[in-house]
N, C-alpha and C positions, 0 to 999 in steps of 0.2 A: 655377269660380264664374261665368264669363261664360256658359257653356252654360245653367246654371240660370236666370240672369237673362234670357237671350235668349228662352226659352220663355214666361216671364211677360210680357216686353215685347211679344212677338208677339201674345199674347192681348189685352193692353190696347190695342194699336194697330190691331187687326184692322179696326175700322170707322171709323177716323179719316179725316177729310177733310184730306188732306195739304196742299192749297193753303191751307186755313184755318190749319193748323198752321204753315206757313211764314209766313203773314201775321202770326200771333201772335208768332213769334220776331222778325220784322222790326220790329214795333212795340216789342217789348222792347229790341231793340238800339238803336233810335232814342231811346227813353225814357232809357236808361242811358248814352248817348253812345258806343256802340261805333262805331268808325270805319266809314264807308260803304265797302262792298266786302269787308270782313272777314266771312268766313263762319263760321270756326271757329278756335279757338286752344286747343290742348291743351298742357299743360306738365307736366313732372316735374322732379325735382331736378337733372337733368343737362342739360336743354335744353328746347326747345319745338318744336312743329310748328304752323304757321299755314297756313290755306287761305284764299286771297283770290281775288277776281275782279278782273282788270285789263282795261282797254280795249285793244284791241277783242276781246271774246269770248275771253278767256284765263283759264284756271283756273291758279292758281299754288299749288303745295304747297311750302312752304319749311320747312326745319328749321335748328336751330342746333347740329347734331351735329358729328361729326368731319370731315365733308366727304369728298370724293373726290379722290384724288391726280390731278394734271393729266395724267399719262401714262395713267391709267385712263379718264378721262372720255370719250374718243372711242369706247370699246368697251363702255360699260356697258349698252347696249341689245342686245348680241349674245347669242344663246342660249348658255347655259352659262358665260358669262364672269363671273368673280368677280375684282374688283380686289384691290389690296393689303390693304385693310381687311377685305374679306370672307374672304380667305384666312387672315388673322391669327387670327380667332376661329372659323373653320371652321363658321360658322352659315349662310353664304350658299349658295344653290343656283345662282345665275346665271340664274334663270328669271323673277323678279318684274318687272324692268324690260323684259325681252324680251316678256313677255306684255302689259305695258302698251302697248308700241309696236305689237304685233300688233293689239291691240284698237283702238287709236287709228287705225291705218291702215284697218282694216275699217269704222270709223265715219266715215272721211274727215277725221279730225283729225290734227294734227301734235303731236309731243311732243319737247321738247328739255330738256337739263339744263345747269346751270351750277353751279360749286362752288368754294369757297375752303377749302382744308384748315384744320382747326381752327376754322372759322367756320360751316360749314354748306353745304347744297345747296338749290337751287331747281329744281323740275321745272315746266315750263310746258306746258300742253296748250291748243293753239289750237282753239277749238270752232266753227270755221267749218263750215258745212254743205256738204259736198261729196257726190258720189255714193257711197253705201254699197257696199262691195265684199263679195261673198259669200265 
């Protein structure tokens, strides 16, 4: 279903002025009282994902999921590492957060994680501009 929608979306958005689009959404958020700094909130029956901007220049992706076990947290950015929760459902590859950290490093950003089991996880990406690495 997503693939079919994506091709339609791409055609509809091909000539869109994205700055004007962002201003439009910003005005809507202000009009309807969406808290300043909140960029996106997605929710389903089991939890939610929120993307926010925090000062100074930090993007925060927070969920209300099952969280990461404290003993796994120091290793979640390692290539191929899957923690207890990932091993349990056998759907984890151990590559997602590794790739995130790799991309962040190359862009000169930092990425850190904090988590509380059964309450969720927060990933913080500091968007300071440093020298980009090849």
